[in-house]
N, C-alpha and C positions, 0 to 999 in steps of 0.2 A: 504494500500500500504506499503510495507516494504522499508527500505533504499536501499536495493539491487535493487528492482524493480524501484525505483525512479532514481537510477543511470543509469540503463539500458535505461529508457525512456529519460533521459537527453542526453545520448550518441547518441541515435537515433535522437533526436532533433538537436544536434550540427552538426551531420553528414549530415543531410538532409535539414536543413533550407534554405541554399543558393544554393542547387542543384535543378534542374528542375524535382523533383520527388515527391513533396508534403510531407513536414515534418508532417503535420496534419494527413495525411493518414497513414504514417508510425507509428506514436505514437498510433493511434487507433488500427491498426493491432497488434502492439507489446502488447498493453494493453489487447487485446482480447486473444492473445495466452498465455500471462502470467497469465490470469485468474484474472486480477485486476478488482475489483468491480467498476462499473461506477457511483461513487457517485459524489456529487458536488465538493468536494475538488480535486478529480482526474481531473475533467474537468478544474477547475481553474488552477491546477498545470500545465497541458499540455499547457495552454495558457501563463502563467506567466513565465515559464522558457525560453520562447523566448526572454525575456529581457537579459538573459545571452548571448544568441547567437548574438543579435544585438550589444552588447558591444564589441564583437569580431571584428565587422566591424569598429567601432570607433578606436579600438586598431591598426588594420591593416592600416587603412587609416587616421591616426590621423592628419597628415599634412593637409589633405583636410578638415576635420571637425573642426580643430582648427585654420584655416586660416580666421580670422574674417574680413580680408580686402576684401575677396571675397564674398561680401554680396549677389551677384547675385546667388551664389550657394544655399544659404539658401532659397532664394525666390523661386527658381525652385522646390526645395523639398517640400516647403510649399504648392505651387500650385498643385503639382503632387499628394499629399496625400489627398487633399480635397475629391475627388470622393470616395475613400475608406472609409473615416470617415463618410460621409453622408450616403452612401448605407449600410455600415456595421452597423450603428446605426439603420437604418430602418428595416433591415432584420436580426437582431441579433437572435431573437427567432427561426426563420425558419432555420438559419444556425445551431444553437445548436441542433435542432431536428434531423438533418442529421448526426451529430457527433456520434450518437449511431448505425448507420446503415452501417456496413462494405461493404455490397454487392453493393449498388449504388456507393460507393467510389471506389471500385475495378473496376467497369465498366468505371468510369471516368478515372482511372489510365491507362487502356488499350487504350481508345480513345486518351488521351493526349500523350501516347507513340507513337501511329501511326502518330500524328501530328509532333512530334519531328523527326521522320525518314525523313521527307521531308522539314523541315524548312530551312536547308542550301540551298536547291535548290529554295525554294520559294522567299527568300530574298537575292538576290545577288547584287554585286556592291554597297557596302555601301559608303556613302559620309561623314559620321560623325565618326571620329576616336577618338575623345576626348570629355569628358564631357563638356568642356568649349563651344563647338559649339552647344550644345543642347539648343534650344530656349524654352521659357515658354510654347508656344502652343504644342510643341512636348512633353515636360515634362508632361503636363496635359493629352495629348492623351495616353501616357504610363501609367499614373495614372488610366485612365479608363480601360485599358487593365488589369491592376493589379486587378481590381474588379472582374474579372472572377474567381479569386482564392477564392472568398467567398464560392464557392462550394468546399467542402473538396475533395481532390484528384486532383484538377486542378494544384495546385502548384503556390504560389505567385511568386516564382522565375521564373518559366516557363512562366507565363502569362506576366510578366513585361519585360522579355528578348525578347519574341516574339514581344511584342508591341514595344520595342526599335528597333528591326531589321526591323520591318514594317515601322518605321520612319527613316530608312536608317542609323541606327547605326551599327557599326561593331559588331561582336560577343563579342569581349573583352569589348568595350565601353558599349554595352547593358548589359552585365553581371555586370560590375562595377556600372552602374547607378542603376541596380536592387538592388545591395548591399546597395547603398546610400539611395535609397527609402525605403529600409526595416527598416531603423533606425526610422524615424518619424512614419511610419506605425505601426510597432510592438510596439513602445513605447506607442503610443496612445491606441492600443489594450490591452496591458498589464496594463496600468494605469486604463483603463475602467474596466477591469476584477477584479482588486484589490480594487479600491477605489469607483467605481460608481455602478457597477452591483449588483443587488440583486440575490443571489444564494438561491435556494429554498431547505432548509433542512427540515427534519421531525420536528425539534424543532422550526422551524420558519425561516424567511428570514435572511440572513447574508451577509455582504459585504466580499469581498475576504480577506482583511487584518484581519477581525475578525476570519475567518476560520484559517488563517495562525497563528495567535497568540493565538488560542484556546488551544493549547498544545505545549509542548516543542518538541514533535515528528513532528508536522506539521511545526514548525519553522526549524527544522533540514532538513526535506525533501525539503522545499522551498529553503533554502540557498545552500544546497548540489546540488540540481538540477540545479540552476542557475550557480554555479561554474563549474560544469562538462560540461554544455552546452557551456559555454564560452571557456573553454580550447579546447574542441573538435572542435568547430566552427572555432577557430583560424587556425587549421590544414586544415579543410575542405575548407575554403575560398581560401587559397593558392593552394591547390591541384586542385580545380575546374578549376581555370583559366588555369593551365597547361594542364589539360585534354581537356578543351574546345578548346584551341589553336591547340592542336595536333590532336584531333579526331573529333571535332565538337559535334553535339547533338545526333548522331545515337546511341552511346553506352547507353545514358540515355533513349532514346526511347525504345530500346530493353529491357532494364532493367524494365521499367514501364510495358511493355506488358507482360513479363514473370511473374513478381510479381503479377500483377493484375489477370492474368489467374490462377496462383497458389492459390491465395486467393479465387477466385470463385470456384475452384475445392474443396478445403478443407472445405469451408463454405456452399457448395451446399445443 
């Protein structure tokens, strides 16, 4: 993977991580069309640059994340992330095997798009307009909804936002709680992929940080990818809230359907 390819992948990650369109699917599609070899470093890179994207959430909502007097906020996030941590660990190998198969991911993109076309009508009359009114049981329920995104193509953002709206959150509050929940979720996923997971190379198993530090080129790719993802995600977060308030989810639903069908056509 070249530096230009890494930057393109990072731009795609930053743009799509917090949109209900599946950043994983977009990175897989992009890698396929760029002809990037699906080696272990590339897989780890696509996971680890999500760290740069989640830092953008902390930067945008720094008052919320650095308000240590609001301990209940951290408790809710901790409880909500537990389902994803447990199920993600149990099904890690199964998830990884799907990452190399664009066709089923494209099908999931289409099905998820159809769901987004009707979500605004399915969940009307919200009663929770602010994160402070989200209870721990509701936060945990949203956390279970987030687990649907373990299937690449579903979108972590879409699953958690739909879960939030099902729990009577408004579109805006559901989207923002999805952003907040992304921080511990993706931080745990990134830490696991870098420090704990054994990646199977021809030369033997290696941890993520060992692959990153194996060469100066890998280090450059890793830090450049995270920096680009951070900058692009800053813009995407602010833009998403504006689009969501003005147009709802239909625009993202049609986008998923069109992209999924296009992928199926070109890869048939």
